[in-house]
C-alpha positions as CSV (number, residue, x, y, z in Angstrom):
1,M,6.6,-17.5,6.6
2,T,6.2,-13.8,5.2
3,V,8.1,-12.4,2.8
4,Y,8.4,-9.0,1.9
5,R,9.8,-8.3,-2.1
6,T,9.8,-6.6,-5.2
7,H,7.6,-7.9,-8.0
8,T,8.3,-9.7,-10.9
9,D,6.6,-10.4,-14.2
10,R,5.3,-13.6,-13.1
11,D,2.7,-11.8,-10.1
12,L,1.2,-9.9,-12.7
13,P,-1.7,-11.8,-12.6
14,Q,-2.2,-11.3,-8.6
15,L,-1.4,-8.1,-8.3
16,K,-4.7,-7.5,-11.3
17,K,-6.2,-9.6,-8.8
18,I,-5.6,-7.8,-5.8
19,W,-6.3,-4.8,-7.1
20,L,-9.8,-5.6,-8.6
21,S,-10.5,-7.3,-5.5
22,C,-9.6,-3.8,-3.3
23,F,-10.8,-1.5,-5.5
24,E,-14.2,-0.7,-7.0
25,E,-12.4,-0.7,-10.6
26,K,-13.0,-1.6,-14.1
27,E,-11.5,-4.3,-15.4
28,E,-10.1,-2.3,-18.2
29,A,-8.9,0.5,-16.0
30,A,-6.7,-1.9,-14.1
31,E,-5.4,-3.6,-17.2
32,L,-4.4,0.2,-18.8
33,F,-2.5,0.6,-15.3
34,F,-0.6,-2.5,-15.5
35,E,-0.1,-2.4,-19.2
36,R,1.2,1.3,-19.4
37,N,2.7,2.1,-16.6
38,K,5.7,-1.1,-16.5
39,G,8.1,1.0,-16.9
40,S,7.7,3.7,-14.4
41,F,6.2,1.9,-11.2
42,H,8.1,0.1,-8.4
43,A,5.7,-2.7,-7.1
44,Y,6.0,-4.4,-3.6
45,V,4.3,-7.4,-2.3
46,C,3.9,-9.2,0.9
47,E,3.7,-13.1,0.1
48,E,2.2,-15.9,2.5
49,D,3.2,-19.1,2.0
50,G,3.3,-18.5,-1.9
51,G,0.6,-16.2,-2.3
52,L,0.4,-12.6,-2.7
53,V,-2.1,-10.6,0.1
54,S,-0.6,-6.9,-0.2
55,A,0.6,-5.1,-3.0
56,L,1.5,-1.2,-3.3
57,Y,3.1,0.8,-6.1
58,L,5.5,4.0,-6.3
59,I,5.4,5.7,-9.6
60,D,8.3,7.8,-10.9
61,C,8.1,11.9,-10.9
62,I,10.2,14.8,-9.8
63,L,9.3,17.1,-7.1
64,N,11.5,20.7,-7.2
65,G,13.9,19.1,-9.2
66,E,14.4,15.8,-6.8
67,K,13.7,12.3,-7.3
68,A,10.2,11.3,-6.2
69,H,7.5,8.7,-6.4
70,Y,3.7,8.8,-5.8
71,L,2.3,5.9,-3.8
72,C,-0.8,4.3,-4.7
73,G,-2.9,1.0,-5.0
74,A,-2.1,-0.1,-1.5
75,A,-4.5,-2.6,-0.8
76,T,-4.7,-6.0,1.5
77,L,-7.1,-8.9,0.4
78,P,-9.4,-8.7,3.0
79,E,-9.2,-12.1,4.3
80,Y,-5.4,-10.7,5.7
81,R,-6.3,-7.7,7.1
82,G,-5.8,-6.4,10.4
83,R,-2.4,-8.3,10.4
84,G,0.2,-5.5,10.0
85,S,1.2,-6.4,6.6
86,M,0.7,-3.5,5.0
87,S,2.1,-1.5,7.4
88,A,5.5,-4.2,7.2
89,L,5.2,-3.4,3.1
90,I,5.4,0.7,3.4
91,A,8.3,0.2,5.6
92,Y,10.1,-2.1,3.0
93,A,9.3,-0.1,0.2
94,L,10.2,3.3,1.6
95,D,13.5,1.5,2.6
96,D,13.8,0.5,-0.9
97,A,13.0,4.1,-2.4
98,K,15.5,5.4,-0.1
99,R,18.2,3.5,-1.1
100,R,17.3,4.6,-4.7
101,G,17.8,8.0,-3.9
102,D,14.1,9.5,-3.9
103,C,13.9,12.5,-1.8
104,F,10.2,12.5,-1.3
105,S,7.1,10.0,-1.2
106,L,3.7,11.8,-1.9
107,L,0.0,10.0,-1.7
108,F,-3.4,11.0,-2.1
109,P,-5.3,8.7,1.3
110,A,-8.8,7.2,-0.2
111,S,-10.6,8.5,2.5
112,D,-10.5,11.5,5.0
113,S,-9.8,8.7,7.8
114,L,-6.7,7.1,5.9
115,Y,-4.9,10.5,6.4
116,G,-4.0,9.8,10.4
117,F,-2.9,5.9,9.2
118,Y,-0.3,7.5,6.9
119,A,0.3,10.1,9.7
120,K,2.0,6.9,11.5
121,Y,4.9,6.8,9.2
122,A,5.6,10.5,9.3
123,Y,3.4,11.9,6.4
124,Q,2.5,15.5,6.1
125,P,-1.0,16.5,4.6
126,S,1.7,19.3,3.1
127,C,-0.2,19.0,-0.3
128,A,-2.8,21.2,-0.5
129,V,-5.2,22.4,-4.1
130,K,-7.6,25.2,-4.6
131,S,-10.6,25.3,-6.9
132,A,-13.1,27.3,-8.7
133,E,-15.5,28.0,-11.4
134,L,-14.5,29.9,-14.5
135,D,-16.3,30.9,-17.5
136,T,-14.6,30.2,-21.0
137,D,-15.4,33.5,-21.9
138,T,-12.9,34.3,-24.2
139,E,-12.0,35.9,-27.3
140,R,-8.8,33.8,-28.3
141,K,-8.9,31.2,-30.5
142,Q,-7.1,27.5,-29.6
143,R,-4.0,27.1,-31.7
144,V,-4.1,24.0,-33.4
145,G,-1.6,21.1,-32.6
146,F,-0.2,18.8,-29.8
147,P,1.2,20.3,-26.5
148,D,4.5,19.6,-25.5
149,L,3.6,18.2,-22.2
150,H,7.0,18.8,-20.5
151,T,7.5,22.7,-21.7
152,L,3.6,23.0,-20.2
153,Q,4.5,21.3,-16.4
154,T,7.0,23.7,-16.8
155,E,5.4,26.4,-17.9
156,Y,2.4,25.6,-15.2
157,A,4.7,25.7,-12.4
158,D,8.1,25.5,-11.6
159,K,8.1,24.6,-7.8
160,N,6.0,22.9,-5.9
161,S,4.4,20.7,-8.2
162,L,4.9,17.2,-9.0
163,F,6.3,16.4,-12.5
164,W,5.0,14.0,-14.5
165,D,6.4,11.7,-17.2
166,D,4.6,12.2,-20.7
167,G,3.9,8.6,-20.9
168,F,1.8,8.7,-17.4
169,I,0.1,11.7,-18.1
170,R,-1.0,9.6,-21.4
171,F,-2.0,7.0,-19.6
172,A,-4.0,9.2,-17.1
173,A,-6.5,10.4,-19.7
174,D,-7.0,7.2,-21.0
175,Y,-7.7,5.7,-17.3
176,Y,-10.0,8.5,-16.6
177,G,-11.7,7.8,-20.3
178,C,-12.6,4.5,-18.7
179,Y,-14.6,6.3,-16.6
180,G,-16.4,9.0,-19.0
181,A,-13.9,11.5,-18.8
182,K,-12.9,13.1,-22.0
183,T,-9.3,14.2,-23.0
184,A,-8.6,17.8,-24.8
185,Q,-5.3,19.2,-26.3
186,S,-3.7,21.9,-28.4
187,A,-0.2,23.6,-28.9
188,D,-0.7,25.5,-25.8
189,A,-3.3,23.5,-23.4
190,F,-4.2,20.1,-22.3
191,A,-7.2,19.0,-20.3
192,I,-8.6,15.9,-18.6
193,F,-12.4,16.7,-17.8
194,Q,-15.9,15.2,-17.1
195,P,-18.3,16.7,-19.1
196,D,-22.2,17.4,-17.4
197,G,-23.7,19.3,-20.4
198,D,-22.5,22.7,-21.1
199,F,-19.9,22.4,-17.7
200,A,-17.4,20.3,-17.0
201,E,-14.9,19.3,-14.0
202,V,-11.6,19.8,-14.6
203,Y,-9.5,16.7,-13.5
204,Y,-6.1,17.7,-14.6
205,A,-5.0,20.3,-16.9
206,L,-1.9,21.9,-18.2
207,Y,-1.5,25.3,-20.1
208,S,0.7,28.2,-20.9
209,D,-2.3,31.0,-19.6
210,I,-5.7,30.6,-18.7
211,E,-6.6,32.0,-21.9
212,A,-5.4,29.0,-23.7
213,L,-7.1,26.6,-21.6
214,K,-10.6,28.6,-21.8
215,A,-10.4,28.5,-25.4
216,L,-9.3,24.8,-25.7
217,L,-12.3,23.6,-23.2
218,A,-14.7,26.1,-25.2
219,D,-14.0,24.6,-28.4
220,Q,-15.2,21.1,-26.4
221,G,-18.4,23.4,-25.8
222,V,-17.8,23.7,-22.6
223,K,-19.2,26.7,-21.2
224,R,-18.2,26.8,-17.2
225,F,-15.9,24.8,-15.7
226,R,-14.5,24.2,-12.4
227,L,-10.8,24.2,-12.3
228,M,-8.6,22.2,-9.3
229,T,-5.0,24.0,-9.6
230,A,-1.9,24.2,-7.3
231,A,-2.2,26.5,-4.0
232,D,-0.2,29.5,-5.3
233,D,-1.7,29.3,-8.4
234,P,-2.4,33.4,-8.7
235,L,-4.8,32.9,-10.9
236,L,-7.3,31.7,-7.6
237,K,-5.8,34.6,-5.6
238,G,-8.4,34.6,-2.2
239,K,-9.9,31.4,-2.9
240,I,-9.4,28.8,-0.1
241,T,-6.9,26.2,0.2
242,K,-7.9,22.8,1.0
243,P,-5.5,19.5,2.0
244,F,-5.2,17.4,-0.9
245,G,-2.6,14.8,-0.8
246,M,0.4,13.8,1.9
247,I,4.2,14.1,1.6
248,L,7.2,12.5,3.6
249,P,10.7,14.0,3.2
250,L,12.9,10.7,2.8
251,C,16.0,12.7,2.6
252,G,15.5,14.8,5.8
253,G,14.5,18.7,6.1
254,R,11.4,19.8,6.1
255,A,8.2,19.0,3.4
256,P,7.8,21.8,1.5
257,E,4.1,23.6,1.5
258,N,1.3,23.6,-0.5
259,V,2.6,20.8,-2.8
260,F,0.4,20.3,-6.2
261,I,0.1,16.4,-6.5
262,G,-2.0,17.0,-9.9
263,I,-2.9,13.3,-10.9
264,T,-4.4,10.7,-8.7
265,L,-5.0,7.4,-8.7
266,Q,-6.5,4.9,-6.0
């Protein structure tokens, strides 16, 4: 017998097993996901004959003032793939999200081939980013302190960008830290980045203005960095926009263009 349902705390050991079986993930990173996000994710499972075979997670967030979620961790145990359990589980989860009042569903396919898979559910490739390499040539000194992530998100982009809970951003910093990423913060900027000598790949950043981010990274010994940011960021005017995720409107209407997800997980 096949059952689709929301998870309970009793499912956590099996959920972790599915996660680690399906993703090239460090166990400490998986533990962080489950321990730090208990209050902000909705987990859905497919159960066959008393055991879990598929799972996915919807992380609460806000887009343009409306309730939204980020779908991640969609996985099926290898021996149960090809039976349609994930397709049915996605449909079940999205129906439940609609009942909760979510207006948008967003995700980042783990491979280019999965864009076609999610298109079957009417997900649109309307999420995008721009990227560029920049120097930390600034005369500004970083303003020491801790950032107000809520305020910085508002200052960074007031439309078409996912607005994350502060706790989820802090979790993401520690999650990436399991793979060698660093986190830096000042009163005016926050960055999760992967250092490589005096160069850094910035995975996620919030800042009151670009000089604040440059000052923060310069203080970390970074001389040049690659920044990935919202497609409509005037800082990167003229740079090429590339697809970076998908969105599905759940309340009718069209999806906004060039949505910036910001933080991506499996």
